[in-house]
N, C-alpha and C positions, 0 to 999 in steps of 0.2 A: 486058340486064335492070332494071327498075326497082328503086329504094330505096325502103323504106315507112317511115314516121316516126310515132313516138308521143313525146309528151313528158308530164313530171311535174313539177307544181308541188307543194311539200312546205313545211309551216310546221309549226316547234315540234320537240321533242323524238321521239326514237324512241317512247318510252312514252306521252306525250300528245300529239303530233303527230298531223297528218292530210295527205292530200295528195288530188290530182285528177290520174289518167291521162287524157289527152286521145288519141284516134286521130286524130292529125293528116293522114295521107294521105287517108284515109277521109271525114274527117269526120262520123262516124255516132255519136258521142258522147263524154263526159267522163263518167268514172267515179270513185267516192270510193273512197280506198284509206287505211287505217291498219294500224298494227302489230297493237295489242290484238285487232282483229277477224280479223286476218291469222292470227293463231297461236289464235283460239277455234274450237269446233266449229260454230257458228253465225254466219255471214258477217255478219249484220247487214246486208244491203242495199249492202254493200262488195265489190269485188273485192278481187283479189291478184294477185300476179306468178304464182302457182302455176295460178291459175285462167285466166290470160292464156296461160299457156303450156300448159294442157291445150286450150284452144279453137285455139289455133296448131297444135298436134301434131294434134289430131283431125281439122281439116279438111285439114291437108297431107297426113296419112295418106288421107284419103279420096280427094284427086285423085291421089296415086300408086297406090293401090290400084286405083282404077278404070282407069288408063291401064294398069297390068299385067295387068289382068283381061282387057282387050282384047288385049293383044298375045299372051296366051296362048289367044286363040280365043274367049274367053268374052263374054257381053255383060251388063252390069251393070243389073240391075233397081232393087234398092235397095240402099244401106248405111245400117245405124246404127253410129255409131263413138263410143264413150265413150272418155275420155283422164283419169283418174284420178291426179293430180299429189299426192304426199305430201311434206310438210316435216318436219323432224326438226332434233334439236338436232346441233351439231358444235362442235369447240372450235377457233377461237372461234366463236360466233355459231350459225348455222343452215344446212342445207344441203337439197336436194331428196334425197329418200330412196329414191324409186321412182316408175315411171310404169307404170301398168296400161292397156293399150290392150284395150277390149273390142269384138269386131266381131261384127255380125248381118248376113248378107247375103242377096240373093236374087240367083242368079246363073244365067243360061242356060248351057250348053255347058262347064261344068267340074264334074267330081265333088269329092268331098270332099278328097280326098288333093291334085288339082290346086289347088282353092282354098286348102287349107292352103299349099301350097308357094308361091303367090302371094302370099298376106298375109304370109308371113315375109320373102319377097324385098322388098315394101312397106315394112315396118317398117326393112329394112337400109338400103332406098334412099331413104326420105322424105329431104328435107333437115332438115327439124327433127329428125328420128332422128338424123341424123349430127352436129347441132350439140348433141344431146343426149348425146352417148357417155357423159359421166362420171357418168351416171344409170342404174342397172338399168331397162331396159324390159322387161316381160312382155306376152306377147300371148296372149289368149284368141279366137281367130277360129273362127266355125263357119258353115254354111251353115243356113238355114232352109228 
């Protein structure tokens, strides 16, 4: 299996510095990061480790859920998956305080109970979920 790479160039202190995160493997972009904007309610055009984790988690979960729906005899029409990753204080510093996965799906061939079972199984077996076992992950999954 492949290895994917990202890199960050950082200049300055935590409070006054900033950096650029480059998605090296794909080459799709370089994004600004700074701690003051990371800790603010308004990101002000910068990304953060939490947003990047949310992107990784939502996309990984979508792939895993789609695979498990198929294994359960269903057909995925559409999935809308949102990952909200929260940052909070820790001693020392900060930590991820929780992740909420919100899933709305159009699926043929599974009833609500079957979909709920598959959605939970995807949460437990998604590689990114496995990597984030130190963070509480909440799932809100429903058929539309």
